[in-house]
All heavy atoms as TSV, in Angstrom:
chain	resi	resn	atom	element	x	y	z
A	1	MET	N	N	-18.262	13.615	-25.543
A	1	MET	CA	C	-17.543	12.463	-25.106
A	1	MET	C	C	-16.186	12.340	-25.817
A	1	MET	O	O	-15.222	11.905	-25.230
A	1	MET	CB	C	-18.404	11.231	-25.323
A	1	MET	CG	C	-17.901	10.014	-24.644
A	1	MET	SD	S	-18.171	10.206	-22.898
A	1	MET	CE	C	-17.844	8.605	-22.350
A	2	ARG	N	N	-16.177	12.742	-27.054
A	2	ARG	CA	C	-14.952	12.664	-27.814
A	2	ARG	C	C	-13.887	13.584	-27.244
A	2	ARG	O	O	-12.693	13.246	-27.190
A	2	ARG	CB	C	-15.260	13.021	-29.273
A	2	ARG	CG	C	-14.080	12.859	-30.178
A	2	ARG	CD	C	-14.460	13.126	-31.605
A	2	ARG	NE	N	-13.364	12.785	-32.454
A	2	ARG	CZ	C	-13.356	13.014	-33.739
A	2	ARG	NH1	N	-14.412	13.523	-34.326
A	2	ARG	NH2	N	-12.339	12.697	-34.456
A	3	LYS	N	N	-14.319	14.768	-26.806
A	3	LYS	CA	C	-13.397	15.716	-26.206
A	3	LYS	C	C	-12.772	15.158	-24.915
A	3	LYS	O	O	-11.585	15.402	-24.644
A	3	LYS	CB	C	-14.181	17.002	-25.894
A	3	LYS	CG	C	-13.342	18.225	-25.822
A	3	LYS	CD	C	-12.825	18.596	-27.129
A	3	LYS	CE	C	-12.615	20.065	-27.175
A	3	LYS	NZ	N	-11.651	20.447	-28.176
A	4	THR	N	N	-13.548	14.390	-24.179
A	4	THR	CA	C	-13.038	13.768	-22.959
A	4	THR	C	C	-11.895	12.834	-23.252
A	4	THR	O	O	-10.861	12.850	-22.598
A	4	THR	CB	C	-14.160	13.037	-22.238
A	4	THR	OG1	O	-15.249	13.947	-22.027
A	4	THR	CG2	C	-13.711	12.495	-20.924
A	5	PHE	N	N	-12.067	11.976	-24.227
A	5	PHE	CA	C	-10.991	11.020	-24.594
A	5	PHE	C	C	-9.789	11.749	-25.145
A	5	PHE	O	O	-8.636	11.315	-24.897
A	5	PHE	CB	C	-11.524	10.016	-25.615
A	5	PHE	CG	C	-12.518	9.039	-25.009
A	5	PHE	CD1	C	-13.769	8.923	-25.505
A	5	PHE	CD2	C	-12.132	8.241	-23.908
A	5	PHE	CE1	C	-14.655	8.015	-24.976
A	5	PHE	CE2	C	-13.033	7.351	-23.368
A	5	PHE	CZ	C	-14.299	7.230	-23.897
A	6	GLU	N	N	-9.970	12.783	-25.856
A	6	GLU	CA	C	-8.827	13.572	-26.372
A	6	GLU	C	C	-8.042	14.186	-25.207
A	6	GLU	O	O	-6.819	14.159	-25.221
A	6	GLU	CB	C	-9.320	14.672	-27.311
A	6	GLU	CG	C	-9.776	14.178	-28.645
A	6	GLU	CD	C	-10.302	15.285	-29.515
A	6	GLU	OE1	O	-9.993	16.465	-29.280
A	6	GLU	OE2	O	-11.036	14.981	-30.497
A	7	LEU	N	N	-8.739	14.723	-24.226
A	7	LEU	CA	C	-8.064	15.258	-23.055
A	7	LEU	C	C	-7.361	14.173	-22.284
A	7	LEU	O	O	-6.227	14.388	-21.780
A	7	LEU	CB	C	-9.071	15.980	-22.144
A	7	LEU	CG	C	-9.558	17.340	-22.635
A	7	LEU	CD1	C	-10.682	17.840	-21.756
A	7	LEU	CD2	C	-8.414	18.344	-22.676
A	8	PHE	N	N	-7.977	13.044	-22.117
A	8	PHE	CA	C	-7.356	11.907	-21.446
A	8	PHE	C	C	-6.067	11.476	-22.129
A	8	PHE	O	O	-5.037	11.272	-21.493
A	8	PHE	CB	C	-8.348	10.742	-21.397
A	8	PHE	CG	C	-7.866	9.562	-20.632
A	8	PHE	CD1	C	-7.795	9.557	-19.253
A	8	PHE	CD2	C	-7.490	8.411	-21.326
A	8	PHE	CE1	C	-7.355	8.459	-18.569
A	8	PHE	CE2	C	-7.021	7.320	-20.618
A	8	PHE	CZ	C	-6.989	7.334	-19.239
A	9	ARG	N	N	-6.139	11.350	-23.453
A	9	ARG	CA	C	-4.962	10.955	-24.236
A	9	ARG	C	C	-3.846	12.030	-24.131
A	9	ARG	O	O	-2.659	11.712	-23.982
A	9	ARG	CB	C	-5.343	10.739	-25.684
A	9	ARG	CG	C	-4.267	10.066	-26.486
A	9	ARG	CD	C	-4.716	9.691	-27.870
A	9	ARG	NE	N	-4.983	10.950	-28.637
A	9	ARG	CZ	C	-5.958	11.063	-29.525
A	9	ARG	NH1	N	-6.755	10.073	-29.761
A	9	ARG	NH2	N	-6.110	12.189	-30.137
A	10	LEU	N	N	-4.245	13.294	-24.154
A	10	LEU	CA	C	-3.253	14.382	-24.043
A	10	LEU	C	C	-2.582	14.370	-22.662
A	10	LEU	O	O	-1.367	14.532	-22.563
A	10	LEU	CB	C	-3.980	15.745	-24.260
A	10	LEU	CG	C	-3.068	16.994	-24.164
A	10	LEU	CD1	C	-2.011	16.948	-25.242
A	10	LEU	CD2	C	-3.918	18.212	-24.248
A	11	ASP	N	N	-3.382	14.134	-21.641
A	11	ASP	CA	C	-2.794	14.050	-20.284
A	11	ASP	C	C	-1.778	12.921	-20.195
A	11	ASP	O	O	-0.675	13.096	-19.631
A	11	ASP	CB	C	-3.890	13.825	-19.239
A	11	ASP	CG	C	-4.703	15.066	-18.986
A	11	ASP	OD1	O	-4.231	16.167	-19.326
A	11	ASP	OD2	O	-5.804	14.936	-18.421
A	12	TRP	N	N	-2.086	11.759	-20.717
A	12	TRP	CA	C	-1.146	10.629	-20.664
A	12	TRP	C	C	0.087	10.885	-21.519
A	12	TRP	O	O	1.179	10.478	-21.111
A	12	TRP	CB	C	-1.819	9.352	-21.088
A	12	TRP	CG	C	-2.552	8.733	-19.947
A	12	TRP	CD1	C	-3.855	8.658	-19.714
A	12	TRP	CD2	C	-1.934	8.130	-18.786
A	12	TRP	NE1	N	-4.128	8.071	-18.507
A	12	TRP	CE2	C	-2.948	7.711	-17.923
A	12	TRP	CE3	C	-0.622	7.877	-18.424
A	12	TRP	CZ2	C	-2.700	7.093	-16.723
A	12	TRP	CZ3	C	-0.356	7.261	-17.207
A	12	TRP	CH2	C	-1.391	6.848	-16.355
A	13	ARG	N	N	-0.042	11.586	-22.602
A	13	ARG	CA	C	1.156	11.922	-23.407
A	13	ARG	C	C	2.078	12.853	-22.600
A	13	ARG	O	O	3.293	12.667	-22.589
A	13	ARG	CB	C	0.737	12.657	-24.689
A	13	ARG	CG	C	0.364	11.725	-25.801
A	13	ARG	CD	C	0.264	12.496	-27.066
A	13	ARG	NE	N	-0.651	11.839	-27.991
A	13	ARG	CZ	C	-1.369	12.445	-28.889
A	13	ARG	NH1	N	-1.330	13.742	-29.026
A	13	ARG	NH2	N	-2.172	11.739	-29.654
A	14	ARG	N	N	1.474	13.803	-21.938
A	14	ARG	CA	C	2.300	14.746	-21.108
A	14	ARG	C	C	2.947	14.013	-19.942
A	14	ARG	O	O	4.065	14.294	-19.587
A	14	ARG	CB	C	1.434	15.886	-20.623
A	14	ARG	CG	C	1.053	16.852	-21.699
A	14	ARG	CD	C	0.207	17.944	-21.168
A	14	ARG	NE	N	-0.149	18.896	-22.246
A	14	ARG	CZ	C	-1.092	19.798	-22.115
A	14	ARG	NH1	N	-1.783	19.927	-21.014
A	14	ARG	NH2	N	-1.358	20.606	-23.137
A	15	ILE	N	N	2.213	13.102	-19.327
A	15	ILE	CA	C	2.783	12.345	-18.221
A	15	ILE	C	C	3.936	11.505	-18.676
A	15	ILE	O	O	4.971	11.427	-18.016
A	15	ILE	CB	C	1.642	11.469	-17.560
A	15	ILE	CG1	C	0.698	12.370	-16.792
A	15	ILE	CG2	C	2.244	10.419	-16.659
A	15	ILE	CD1	C	-0.567	11.681	-16.329
A	16	LEU	N	N	3.773	10.837	-19.808
A	16	LEU	CA	C	4.857	9.950	-20.299
A	16	LEU	C	C	6.090	10.711	-20.750
A	16	LEU	O	O	7.190	10.195	-20.740
A	16	LEU	CB	C	4.321	9.098	-21.443
A	16	LEU	CG	C	3.257	8.064	-21.016
A	16	LEU	CD1	C	2.719	7.347	-22.255
A	16	LEU	CD2	C	3.864	7.072	-20.026
A	17	LYS	N	N	5.928	11.996	-21.102
A	17	LYS	CA	C	7.060	12.821	-21.497
A	17	LYS	C	C	7.844	13.317	-20.282
A	17	LYS	O	O	9.005	13.642	-20.406
A	17	LYS	CB	C	6.603	14.018	-22.313
A	17	LYS	CG	C	6.222	13.650	-23.734
A	17	LYS	CD	C	5.844	14.893	-24.508
A	17	LYS	CE	C	5.400	14.528	-25.930
A	17	LYS	NZ	N	4.985	15.716	-26.665
A	18	SER	N	N	7.196	13.381	-19.124
A	18	SER	CA	C	7.851	13.893	-17.915
A	18	SER	C	C	8.234	12.708	-16.989
A	18	SER	O	O	7.329	12.097	-16.401
A	18	SER	CB	C	6.910	14.846	-17.203
A	18	SER	OG	O	7.449	15.202	-15.941
A	19	PRO	N	N	9.508	12.451	-16.840
A	19	PRO	CA	C	9.894	11.297	-16.001
A	19	PRO	C	C	9.508	11.483	-14.513
A	19	PRO	O	O	9.151	10.510	-13.881
A	19	PRO	CB	C	11.404	11.231	-16.139
A	19	PRO	CG	C	11.816	12.257	-17.118
A	19	PRO	CD	C	10.621	13.049	-17.457
A	20	ILE	N	N	9.538	12.701	-14.047
A	20	ILE	CA	C	9.189	12.937	-12.628
A	20	ILE	C	C	7.704	12.680	-12.427
A	20	ILE	O	O	7.303	12.021	-11.432
A	20	ILE	CB	C	9.569	14.366	-12.232
A	20	ILE	CG1	C	11.084	14.518	-12.248
A	20	ILE	CG2	C	9.025	14.689	-10.840
A	20	ILE	CD1	C	11.556	15.904	-12.018
A	21	ALA	N	N	6.858	13.116	-13.334
A	21	ALA	CA	C	5.411	12.851	-13.195
A	21	ALA	C	C	5.138	11.363	-13.260
A	21	ALA	O	O	4.328	10.818	-12.515
A	21	ALA	CB	C	4.661	13.617	-14.264
A	22	LEU	N	N	5.806	10.669	-14.166
A	22	LEU	CA	C	5.599	9.225	-14.291
A	22	LEU	C	C	6.055	8.512	-13.009
A	22	LEU	O	O	5.364	7.615	-12.557
A	22	LEU	CB	C	6.384	8.696	-15.509
A	22	LEU	CG	C	6.142	7.264	-15.876
A	22	LEU	CD1	C	4.665	7.060	-16.216
A	22	LEU	CD2	C	7.000	6.877	-17.035
A	23	LEU	N	N	7.159	8.932	-12.470
A	23	LEU	CA	C	7.671	8.321	-11.224
A	23	LEU	C	C	6.684	8.567	-10.075
A	23	LEU	O	O	6.431	7.649	-9.269
A	23	LEU	CB	C	9.049	8.910	-10.862
A	23	LEU	CG	C	9.680	8.372	-9.614
A	23	LEU	CD1	C	10.047	6.928	-9.784
A	23	LEU	CD2	C	10.882	9.213	-9.243
A	24	LEU	N	N	6.136	9.741	-9.998
A	24	LEU	CA	C	5.164	10.041	-8.947
A	24	LEU	C	C	3.894	9.191	-9.087
A	24	LEU	O	O	3.353	8.720	-8.097
A	24	LEU	CB	C	4.800	11.524	-8.939
A	24	LEU	CG	C	5.837	12.457	-8.377
A	24	LEU	CD1	C	5.434	13.902	-8.602
A	24	LEU	CD2	C	6.018	12.203	-6.900
A	25	ILE	N	N	3.437	9.017	-10.287
A	25	ILE	CA	C	2.230	8.207	-10.506
A	25	ILE	C	C	2.515	6.735	-10.130
A	25	ILE	O	O	1.685	6.103	-9.486
A	25	ILE	CB	C	1.748	8.353	-11.957
A	25	ILE	CG1	C	1.152	9.718	-12.128
A	25	ILE	CG2	C	0.725	7.274	-12.307
A	25	ILE	CD1	C	0.722	10.057	-13.505
A	26	ILE	N	N	3.655	6.234	-10.524
A	26	ILE	CA	C	3.972	4.881	-10.163
A	26	ILE	C	C	4.112	4.733	-8.649
A	26	ILE	O	O	3.625	3.752	-8.055
A	26	ILE	CB	C	5.281	4.444	-10.900
A	26	ILE	CG1	C	5.005	4.306	-12.381
A	26	ILE	CG2	C	5.827	3.103	-10.332
A	26	ILE	CD1	C	6.242	4.089	-13.213
A	27	ALA	N	N	4.733	5.691	-8.003
A	27	ALA	CA	C	4.846	5.635	-6.554
A	27	ALA	C	C	3.479	5.722	-5.874
A	27	ALA	O	O	3.229	4.993	-4.873
A	27	ALA	CB	C	5.713	6.794	-6.071
A	28	LEU	N	N	2.576	6.517	-6.397
A	28	LEU	CA	C	1.214	6.583	-5.819
A	28	LEU	C	C	0.439	5.315	-6.001
A	28	LEU	O	O	-0.511	5.040	-5.273
A	28	LEU	CB	C	0.464	7.758	-6.427
A	28	LEU	CG	C	0.897	9.146	-5.975
A	28	LEU	CD1	C	0.213	10.243	-6.783
A	28	LEU	CD2	C	0.558	9.312	-4.485
A	29	ILE	N	N	0.824	4.501	-6.984
A	29	ILE	CA	C	0.185	3.216	-7.188
A	29	ILE	C	C	0.823	2.129	-6.295
A	29	ILE	O	O	0.130	1.360	-5.680
A	29	ILE	CB	C	0.229	2.805	-8.671
A	29	ILE	CG1	C	-0.616	3.745	-9.518
A	29	ILE	CG2	C	-0.166	1.347	-8.868
A	29	ILE	CD1	C	-0.407	3.581	-10.977
A	30	ILE	N	N	2.139	2.149	-6.205
A	30	ILE	CA	C	2.861	1.067	-5.529
A	30	ILE	C	C	2.866	1.199	-4.024
A	30	ILE	O	O	2.648	0.208	-3.302
A	30	ILE	CB	C	4.332	1.002	-6.036
A	30	ILE	CG1	C	4.351	0.760	-7.567
A	30	ILE	CG2	C	5.160	-0.017	-5.293
A	30	ILE	CD1	C	4.152	-0.631	-7.989
A	31	ILE	N	N	3.111	2.397	-3.468
A	31	ILE	CA	C	3.285	2.528	-2.047
A	31	ILE	C	C	2.038	2.162	-1.227
A	31	ILE	O	O	2.173	1.414	-0.253
A	31	ILE	CB	C	3.765	3.978	-1.690
A	31	ILE	CG1	C	5.197	4.135	-2.185
A	31	ILE	CG2	C	3.637	4.278	-0.215
A	31	ILE	CD1	C	5.746	5.532	-2.099
A	32	PRO	N	N	0.846	2.569	-1.569
A	32	PRO	CA	C	-0.317	2.104	-0.792
A	32	PRO	C	C	-0.515	0.572	-0.893
A	32	PRO	O	O	-0.945	-0.066	0.062
A	32	PRO	CB	C	-1.496	2.827	-1.437
A	32	PRO	CG	C	-0.897	4.024	-2.071
A	32	PRO	CD	C	0.435	3.618	-2.525
A	33	SER	N	N	-0.168	0.011	-2.052
A	33	SER	CA	C	-0.310	-1.439	-2.191
A	33	SER	C	C	0.674	-2.159	-1.296
A	33	SER	O	O	0.323	-3.167	-0.650
A	33	SER	CB	C	-0.031	-1.846	-3.644
A	33	SER	OG	O	-0.931	-1.211	-4.511
A	34	LEU	N	N	1.903	-1.695	-1.221
A	34	LEU	CA	C	2.875	-2.283	-0.317
A	34	LEU	C	C	2.465	-2.155	1.134
A	34	LEU	O	O	2.594	-3.081	1.924
A	34	LEU	CB	C	4.256	-1.646	-0.524
A	34	LEU	CG	C	5.001	-2.054	-1.787
A	34	LEU	CD1	C	6.291	-1.265	-1.906
A	34	LEU	CD2	C	5.283	-3.539	-1.764
A	35	TYR	N	N	1.959	-0.984	1.505
A	35	TYR	CA	C	1.511	-0.738	2.858
A	35	TYR	C	C	0.408	-1.760	3.247
A	35	TYR	O	O	0.444	-2.397	4.285
A	35	TYR	CB	C	0.991	0.677	3.026
A	35	TYR	CG	C	0.376	0.921	4.365
A	35	TYR	CD1	C	1.136	1.070	5.506
A	35	TYR	CD2	C	-1.009	0.955	4.494
A	35	TYR	CE1	C	0.566	1.292	6.735
A	35	TYR	CE2	C	-1.612	1.158	5.717
A	35	TYR	CZ	C	-0.816	1.349	6.845
A	35	TYR	OH	O	-1.388	1.538	8.073
A	36	ALA	N	N	-0.560	-1.909	2.359
A	36	ALA	CA	C	-1.650	-2.840	2.629
A	36	ALA	C	C	-1.156	-4.273	2.699
A	36	ALA	O	O	-1.545	-5.030	3.563
A	36	ALA	CB	C	-2.725	-2.691	1.571
A	37	TRP	N	N	-0.263	-4.639	1.809
A	37	TRP	CA	C	0.258	-6.010	1.750
A	37	TRP	C	C	0.989	-6.331	3.049
A	37	TRP	O	O	0.748	-7.388	3.661
A	37	TRP	CB	C	1.148	-6.155	0.537
A	37	TRP	CG	C	1.599	-7.583	0.345
A	37	TRP	CD1	C	0.857	-8.662	-0.074
A	37	TRP	CD2	C	2.910	-8.105	0.620
A	37	TRP	NE1	N	1.617	-9.776	-0.141
A	37	TRP	CE2	C	2.861	-9.481	0.301
A	37	TRP	CE3	C	4.103	-7.550	1.061
A	37	TRP	CZ2	C	3.985	-10.292	0.423
A	37	TRP	CZ3	C	5.194	-8.354	1.201
A	37	TRP	CH2	C	5.138	-9.712	0.870
A	38	PHE	N	N	1.899	-5.488	3.477
A	38	PHE	CA	C	2.647	-5.728	4.715
A	38	PHE	C	C	1.740	-5.718	5.933
A	38	PHE	O	O	1.931	-6.497	6.865
A	38	PHE	CB	C	3.804	-4.737	4.878
A	38	PHE	CG	C	4.985	-5.051	4.044
A	38	PHE	CD1	C	5.393	-4.197	3.036
A	38	PHE	CD2	C	5.715	-6.224	4.212
A	38	PHE	CE1	C	6.489	-4.479	2.229
A	38	PHE	CE2	C	6.803	-6.540	3.449
A	38	PHE	CZ	C	7.201	-5.648	2.431
A	39	ASN	N	N	0.769	-4.827	5.977
A	39	ASN	CA	C	-0.131	-4.757	7.100
A	39	ASN	C	C	-0.997	-6.001	7.172
A	39	ASN	O	O	-1.177	-6.565	8.272
A	39	ASN	CB	C	-1.022	-3.500	6.947
A	39	ASN	CG	C	-1.682	-3.099	8.220
A	39	ASN	OD1	O	-1.284	-3.554	9.300
A	39	ASN	ND2	N	-2.687	-2.262	8.147
A	40	ILE	N	N	-1.527	-6.487	6.097
A	40	ILE	CA	C	-2.318	-7.708	6.084
A	40	ILE	C	C	-1.453	-8.903	6.455
A	40	ILE	O	O	-1.852	-9.785	7.223
A	40	ILE	CB	C	-3.001	-7.901	4.728
A	40	ILE	CG1	C	-4.077	-6.837	4.516
A	40	ILE	CG2	C	-3.593	-9.306	4.572
A	40	ILE	CD1	C	-4.601	-6.749	3.118
A	41	TRP	N	N	-0.237	-8.962	5.920
A	41	TRP	CA	C	0.679	-10.059	6.241
A	41	TRP	C	C	0.996	-10.099	7.709
A	41	TRP	O	O	1.037	-11.176	8.321
A	41	TRP	CB	C	1.908	-9.920	5.385
A	41	TRP	CG	C	2.952	-10.978	5.622
A	41	TRP	CD1	C	2.811	-12.324	5.427
A	41	TRP	CD2	C	4.289	-10.800	6.097
A	41	TRP	NE1	N	3.963	-12.978	5.731
A	41	TRP	CE2	C	4.888	-12.064	6.162
A	41	TRP	CE3	C	5.016	-9.692	6.479
A	41	TRP	CZ2	C	6.200	-12.239	6.571
A	41	TRP	CZ3	C	6.311	-9.841	6.874
A	41	TRP	CH2	C	6.902	-11.132	6.938
A	42	ALA	N	N	1.209	-8.961	8.345
A	42	ALA	CA	C	1.559	-8.901	9.751
A	42	ALA	C	C	0.380	-9.275	10.644
A	42	ALA	O	O	0.583	-9.846	11.735
A	42	ALA	CB	C	2.064	-7.495	10.113
A	43	LEU	N	N	-0.835	-8.953	10.241
A	43	LEU	CA	C	-1.994	-9.212	11.090
A	43	LEU	C	C	-2.816	-10.430	10.684
A	43	LEU	O	O	-3.885	-10.633	11.224
A	43	LEU	CB	C	-2.898	-7.970	11.079
A	43	LEU	CG	C	-2.238	-6.676	11.575
A	43	LEU	CD1	C	-3.169	-5.507	11.389
A	43	LEU	CD2	C	-1.894	-6.845	13.040
A	44	TRP	N	N	-2.309	-11.231	9.764
A	44	TRP	CA	C	-3.101	-12.325	9.226
A	44	TRP	C	C	-3.466	-13.343	10.321
A	44	TRP	O	O	-4.611	-13.722	10.485
A	44	TRP	CB	C	-2.349	-12.994	8.113
A	44	TRP	CG	C	-3.209	-14.010	7.389
A	44	TRP	CD1	C	-3.178	-15.355	7.530
A	44	TRP	CD2	C	-4.235	-13.713	6.432
A	44	TRP	NE1	N	-4.104	-15.937	6.707
A	44	TRP	CE2	C	-4.764	-14.951	6.032
A	44	TRP	CE3	C	-4.725	-12.539	5.856
A	44	TRP	CZ2	C	-5.787	-15.032	5.082
A	44	TRP	CZ3	C	-5.713	-12.633	4.934
A	44	TRP	CH2	C	-6.222	-13.890	4.569
A	45	ASP	N	N	-2.472	-13.832	11.083
A	45	ASP	CA	C	-2.731	-14.817	12.106
A	45	ASP	C	C	-1.854	-14.496	13.338
A	45	ASP	O	O	-0.828	-15.081	13.516
A	45	ASP	CB	C	-2.436	-16.208	11.575
A	45	ASP	CG	C	-2.861	-17.287	12.524
A	45	ASP	OD1	O	-3.619	-17.003	13.493
A	45	ASP	OD2	O	-2.413	-18.433	12.372
A	46	PRO	N	N	-2.296	-13.565	14.158
A	46	PRO	CA	C	-1.440	-13.145	15.287
A	46	PRO	C	C	-1.271	-14.176	16.366
A	46	PRO	O	O	-0.357	-14.147	17.143
A	46	PRO	CB	C	-2.157	-11.931	15.816
A	46	PRO	CG	C	-3.558	-12.065	15.447
A	46	PRO	CD	C	-3.539	-12.822	14.116
A	47	TYR	N	N	-2.141	-15.190	16.426
A	47	TYR	CA	C	-2.087	-16.176	17.525
A	47	TYR	C	C	-1.240	-17.399	17.168
A	47	TYR	O	O	-0.989	-18.228	18.047
A	47	TYR	CB	C	-3.501	-16.623	17.897
A	47	TYR	CG	C	-4.321	-15.459	18.386
A	47	TYR	CD1	C	-5.396	-14.975	17.626
A	47	TYR	CD2	C	-4.005	-14.829	19.586
A	47	TYR	CE1	C	-6.115	-13.903	18.071
A	47	TYR	CE2	C	-4.773	-13.735	20.046
A	47	TYR	CZ	C	-5.814	-13.290	19.267
A	47	TYR	OH	O	-6.532	-12.211	19.700
A	48	SER	N	N	-0.794	-17.514	15.962
A	48	SER	CA	C	-0.028	-18.725	15.583
A	48	SER	C	C	1.389	-18.725	16.149
A	48	SER	O	O	1.988	-19.767	16.322
A	48	SER	CB	C	0.028	-18.846	14.051
A	48	SER	OG	O	0.800	-17.812	13.538
A	49	LYS	N	N	1.901	-17.576	16.511
A	49	LYS	CA	C	3.281	-17.517	17.004
A	49	LYS	C	C	3.360	-17.219	18.488
A	49	LYS	O	O	4.358	-16.718	18.992
A	49	LYS	CB	C	4.058	-16.456	16.210
A	49	LYS	CG	C	4.100	-16.778	14.703
A	49	LYS	CD	C	5.164	-16.003	14.059
A	49	LYS	CE	C	5.359	-16.269	12.605
A	49	LYS	NZ	N	4.478	-17.005	11.831
A	50	THR	N	N	2.324	-17.499	19.225
A	50	THR	CA	C	2.288	-17.190	20.660
A	50	THR	C	C	2.478	-18.443	21.534
A	50	THR	O	O	2.360	-18.344	22.747
A	50	THR	CB	C	0.970	-16.508	21.063
A	50	THR	OG1	O	-0.094	-17.372	20.711
A	50	THR	CG2	C	0.838	-15.175	20.363
A	51	GLN	N	N	2.822	-19.600	20.973
A	51	GLN	CA	C	2.917	-20.805	21.754
A	51	GLN	C	C	4.115	-20.742	22.723
A	51	GLN	O	O	4.075	-21.392	23.754
A	51	GLN	CB	C	2.975	-22.057	20.849
A	51	GLN	CG	C	4.199	-22.191	20.014
A	51	GLN	CD	C	4.051	-21.600	18.637
A	51	GLN	OE1	O	3.065	-20.913	18.372
A	51	GLN	NE2	N	4.974	-21.858	17.766
A	52	ASP	N	N	5.163	-20.031	22.427
A	52	ASP	CA	C	6.334	-19.962	23.297
A	52	ASP	C	C	6.330	-18.708	24.159
A	52	ASP	O	O	7.355	-18.397	24.823
A	52	ASP	CB	C	7.618	-20.020	22.466
A	52	ASP	CG	C	7.765	-21.319	21.751
A	52	ASP	OD1	O	7.295	-22.362	22.310
A	52	ASP	OD2	O	8.331	-21.344	20.647
A	53	LEU	N	N	5.263	-17.991	24.214
A	53	LEU	CA	C	5.181	-16.777	24.980
A	53	LEU	C	C	5.024	-17.102	26.459
A	53	LEU	O	O	4.147	-17.866	26.853
A	53	LEU	CB	C	3.990	-15.926	24.508
A	53	LEU	CG	C	3.847	-14.542	25.073
A	53	LEU	CD1	C	4.990	-13.672	24.656
A	53	LEU	CD2	C	2.537	-13.951	24.588
A	54	LYS	N	N	5.936	-16.568	27.311
A	54	LYS	CA	C	5.863	-16.845	28.732
A	54	LYS	C	C	4.886	-15.888	29.371
A	54	LYS	O	O	4.875	-14.677	29.088
A	54	LYS	CB	C	7.243	-16.684	29.336
A	54	LYS	CG	C	8.263	-17.663	28.818
A	54	LYS	CD	C	9.541	-17.537	29.573
A	54	LYS	CE	C	10.666	-18.352	28.933
A	54	LYS	NZ	N	10.481	-19.730	28.735
A	55	VAL	N	N	4.050	-16.419	30.276
A	55	VAL	CA	C	3.013	-15.630	30.925
A	55	VAL	C	C	3.177	-15.790	32.415
A	55	VAL	O	O	3.386	-16.904	32.915
A	55	VAL	CB	C	1.585	-16.071	30.468
A	55	VAL	CG1	C	0.531	-15.289	31.221
A	55	VAL	CG2	C	1.449	-15.935	28.988
A	56	ALA	N	N	3.103	-14.711	33.150
A	56	ALA	CA	C	3.157	-14.761	34.622
A	56	ALA	C	C	1.876	-14.227	35.184
A	56	ALA	O	O	1.288	-13.281	34.644
A	56	ALA	CB	C	4.352	-13.975	35.094
A	57	VAL	N	N	1.451	-14.793	36.282
A	57	VAL	CA	C	0.267	-14.326	36.982
A	57	VAL	C	C	0.686	-13.750	38.302
A	57	VAL	O	O	1.411	-14.378	39.062
A	57	VAL	CB	C	-0.768	-15.473	37.153
A	57	VAL	CG1	C	-1.959	-15.020	37.908
A	57	VAL	CG2	C	-1.128	-16.090	35.807
A	58	TYR	N	N	0.183	-12.594	38.644
A	58	TYR	CA	C	0.536	-11.898	39.878
A	58	TYR	C	C	-0.715	-11.537	40.615
A	58	TYR	O	O	-1.670	-10.983	40.028
A	58	TYR	CB	C	1.367	-10.652	39.597
A	58	TYR	CG	C	1.663	-9.811	40.812
A	58	TYR	CD1	C	2.618	-10.224	41.719
A	58	TYR	CD2	C	0.985	-8.617	40.995
A	58	TYR	CE1	C	2.851	-9.447	42.833
A	58	TYR	CE2	C	1.219	-7.846	42.110
A	58	TYR	CZ	C	2.160	-8.255	43.018
A	58	TYR	OH	O	2.402	-7.498	44.118
A	59	SER	N	N	-0.745	-11.837	41.890
A	59	SER	CA	C	-1.892	-11.450	42.693
A	59	SER	C	C	-1.370	-10.827	43.975
A	59	SER	O	O	-0.575	-11.436	44.720
A	59	SER	CB	C	-2.708	-12.690	43.014
A	59	SER	OG	O	-3.791	-12.335	43.866
A	60	ALA	N	N	-1.780	-9.607	44.273
A	60	ALA	CA	C	-1.312	-8.913	45.487
A	60	ALA	C	C	-2.386	-8.915	46.574
A	60	ALA	O	O	-2.454	-7.999	47.359
A	60	ALA	CB	C	-0.918	-7.515	45.105
A	61	ASP	N	N	-3.198	-9.940	46.640
A	61	ASP	CA	C	-4.262	-10.020	47.661
A	61	ASP	C	C	-3.690	-10.247	49.028
A	61	ASP	O	O	-2.997	-11.010	49.399
A	61	ASP	CB	C	-5.309	-11.056	47.315
A	61	ASP	CG	C	-6.134	-10.604	46.112
A	61	ASP	OD1	O	-6.167	-9.416	45.844
A	61	ASP	OD2	O	-6.722	-11.477	45.464
């Protein structure tokens, strides 16, 4: 178990030394969160803004 924590710490040291790796990790955390947030916000209440929607009925009988 001790070896696992040492490897974990070594990985984070290497990530923090590389700006590109750090940027990629931050992007992998932020982008899915933003996608979910905007998607939930857009679909939260789709019927609240339909009061001014014009509707036509057509019958070709």
